[in-house]
N, C-alpha and C positions, 0 to 999 in steps of 0.2 A: 504494500500500500504506500503510495507516494503522498506524503504529508506536506510537501513544500508549499502548496497553495494555501493551506490553512496557516502555516507558519508566516508566510508573507502577509497574509491578511492581518495578522496580529501586530506586525511591525511596519506596515506600509506608511502610516502617518509619520512615523519617525524617519523613515527613508526619504519621504517627500520633503520634509523639513530639511534634512541633511543635504538633499540635492540642490537646495536653494541657498546654501551658505556662501557660494561664490558669486551670487548676483541673481538678477531676474531671469526667468525662463518661462516657457509656455508648455502646455500639457504634453505635446508630442515629444519635445526635447527631454522632458523629465522622464517619460516612459522609456525613451531610447537610452538615456543614461543608465537607468536601472537595469534594462535588458543587457546593455554592454557590460555591466558589472556582474552579470551571471545570474540575475534574479528572475529571468524569464520575461516573456512579453506580458505587459500589463495593458489591458484594454481600456479604452476610454470610458466604458460603462463602469469600470472599477475606479479609475483614477479621478475622473471629474467629480464624482460625489465626494471623494476625499478632499479635493481642493476646495469645493464649495463649502463643506463643513468647516474646514480650516479658516476660510475667509470669514464665515459667520462667527467663528470663535475669536477672530482677531489675530490669528497666528500668521496669516499671510494677507497681503493686500493685492488686489487685482486691478488691471487696467486693460481695457479693450483697445486695440490699435488696428486701424485699417491698413492694408498693404496694397501696393500697386496691382499685383496679380494674385488672384485667388482670394479666398475668404480671409477676413481679419483674424487676428489672434488675441487671445486673452493672456497677458503676461502676469506672472505672479512673482512677488518679492516677499522675503521673510520680514516680519515686523520684529520690533524689540521683544514683544511678548512671545513671538514664535521662537526667537533665539533662546529665551529663558527656558521655555518648555523643551526645546531641543537639548539644551545642556542638562536639565534635570532628568528627562526621560532617557537621554543617551547614557548617563551614568547608571540609571536603573537597569537599562538593557544590558550594559556591560557586566554588572553584578549578576544579573540573571543568567547571562551566557556563561560566566565563570562557574556558577553553580551547576548548570547543566553539564558542562565539560567535566567537572569534578565527578559527578555521579556516573557519567559515561566512562570515565577513566577507571573508576572503581569496578565497573562492569567489564573491564578489559577492552573497551573500545577507545581507540586513539585516533 
């Protein structure tokens, strides 16, 4: 049984916040960055509700921009509150990851 999809669902908010630390981006570029990092393809039906929820929570700010060719894009940028949540949740995830690794190592899995 492949559990990666459920693991990703549990940490996707954190990954999206982390993907915005270097500056603004738009949905497709965020999804591509996460895919390139080995996390698999994240569909818009999964990503955009996360971005909308984060915008409503004040963790990201969004701005729609028209482009010369093709549809416009909504660009997202991390807010100060988003940076704070990323730092706090990033530490919590790192501690959780260490605990999981410890238990797996005790079970002989490295």
